[in-house]
N, C-alpha and C positions, 0 to 999 in steps of 0.2 A: 548738323542733320544732314545726311548725305541723301542723294537722289540715286535711283536705281540705275540711271543712265550714267551718272558722274560717280564712279566708285572710287574711293580713296585707296590709297596704296595700303594702308593699314588693315582695311576690310579685306582686301583680296588675299587673305592668308590661305584660303582654302581649306582649313579645318576648324574644328570647334572642340574644345575639351569637354567631352561629355560628363566627366566628373563634376564640372561646375554646375550641370543641371541637377545633379542629386545633392548638392550642397545644403539647400533648404531642407530636404528631406532628412538629411543627416543631423541638422541641428535639432529638428523636431524629434527624431528618434532619441537623441541623447537627453533631450529634456523629459522624454517619456521615462526612460530608464532612471533618471534621477528621482522622478516623482514615485516610480515603482519601488524605489530603494527606500524612499520615505515612508511608504505604505508598509513595506516589510519591516521596518524599523518600529513601526506602531504595533505590528502584529508581535514582534519579540518582546516588546514592553509590556502587551497584554498577557503574554504567557508568563513573563517573570512576575508580574503582579499577581496573578492568580495562584502561581505556585508558591508565593510568600504567604498570600492572605488564607487560602484554603489549601491546607497542606494534604488533604485526603483526595482532593479532586486532580485527576491527571488528564484533564482536557480542557479546551478553551472554544469559545464561539468568537468568530470575528466577522462583522457585516462590513464588507467593502463599500464606502460611500459613492454615491452617484458623482458627486464633484467634492472638491476641496477648496475652500475660500483661498483666494489669492494665488491660485495655481491654474494654469491653463487646462482646458478640459482635455480628458484622457479617455481611452478605450478601455471601458470597465472589464470587457471579456479577457482583454490581453493582460490586464493587471491581475485578474483572478488567476490566469494561466501561469503568469510569472511568479506569483506568491506560492500556488501550489507545487510548482517546479522546484523552487527555492526550499520551501519547507519540507519536501520529500528527500531532497538532497541532503538536507540536514538531519535526517533520521525520524521525522514525525510521520504519522499517519494523518492524511487530510482527506476529508470528505467534503465535496462541494454539494451545496443545498441551494436550488434554484430560489430566487432570482441572484442574489449575491451574498450569501452567507457560506462561512467556511467552519466546518468542525474539525478541530486539530487535536490530536490525541498523542500522548506520550506514555501512555500505561504499558506498552509492550517493551519498553526500554529496561534493561537491566543495567543498573549503575555500576561505576567502576569499583567501588568499594565491596559490593556484592560478588562481582566477578573475582575479586582478589581473594574473597573468603571462600569461595566455591574451589579456586585454584588451590588454596592452601590446605583445604580439608580432604578433596577428592584427586588432586592432581589432574584434573581435566580444565583445560583451557576453552572458555565458551566466549562468543562474542556478544555484542550488545543486545542481540535478539534472542539469545538463550540456545542458540545452536553450538554444538561441539566442534571446535575446530582443531583441537589436538590435545596431546598429553604432554606433561611436563617431564623432560628428561633427568630432572633433579630427583634424587632418590630420597631426598629428607622429606619431601611433602607426601610421598606416597608411603614411607614408613611411618610417619605419625599418624596415619589413618589407613593401616593395612588391614582391608577387608576385602573379600573377594566381590566382584562386580555382580555376582548372582547370590549374594547374601540377602536372604528376606528380611532380615532386621534392619538393614542398611537402608534408610528412606533416600539418601542421597544417589546410592547406586541405582536404586529403581527408578528416581527421578531423571537421572542423566543417562539412563541406558539407551543405547542408539536404536533407531527404528529397524535396522537391519538385522539385528539379532533375534527379534521377535519374528515368528512365522505365524501367518494366520491359521485358524483353526480349519482342518481338511473337513470338507462337507462329503457326507456319505449319501450316495444316491443308489436307488433300487433299480437294476437294469429292467427295461421293458418287457422282455420276455419272462420274468419271473413275477410281474405284477399281477395280482388277482383282485378284482374289485370286491370291495366287502359288501356293497348295497347298491341297490338301484336308485337312480336319482327320482323316478317317479313311482308312486305307490301301484303295485299289482293289480289293486282293485280298480284303478282307473282304466287300465287296458281291458279288464273284464267287461266293464261298463261299455267302452267303446266296441268291443266286440259284439255285445247284445244289441246295440243301437244300429251297427250296420249288419245288415243281412245280405248274403250273397244268394242270388236266386240263379 
């Protein structure tokens, strides 16, 4: 142990490595990320279990626990934010319900086999959310299903018709100078009674 008055040569370096000060925080943050990934793995297992057991349900509930046995304490709000971010990046719709519950839905997702069938039948390429992203240049798929996009008998054409083709109904307005009121708001008898009550002298 050195005294302030007697400084060792090794201590007279003049600089300190600031990164060493953050080493403990870095280890703690790395443990947190490992713990958050374990929690994310639990969410994935819950989703897989529900999709196998309840085939008609396309949603899952997950409650983020306050603590895990055998694990260090963690910030629950950071864990929830991490889970929501990862699930949204994966394509799920996630709704947070206070205090620590997540509602996870995959009902909006269009599976790849359905997208391939739509591509074969209509020639439209759609993404997993149902938005048209292009047409196939291959003539075979369009010849197999050759109907015009405006054909009223074709349900697929009506379903996949883009929003840009439709125009909103034009509203017809009456100009102010041509407006003629149809009736009075107040009954004329009320005005007559008021005139009788008010006498001008």
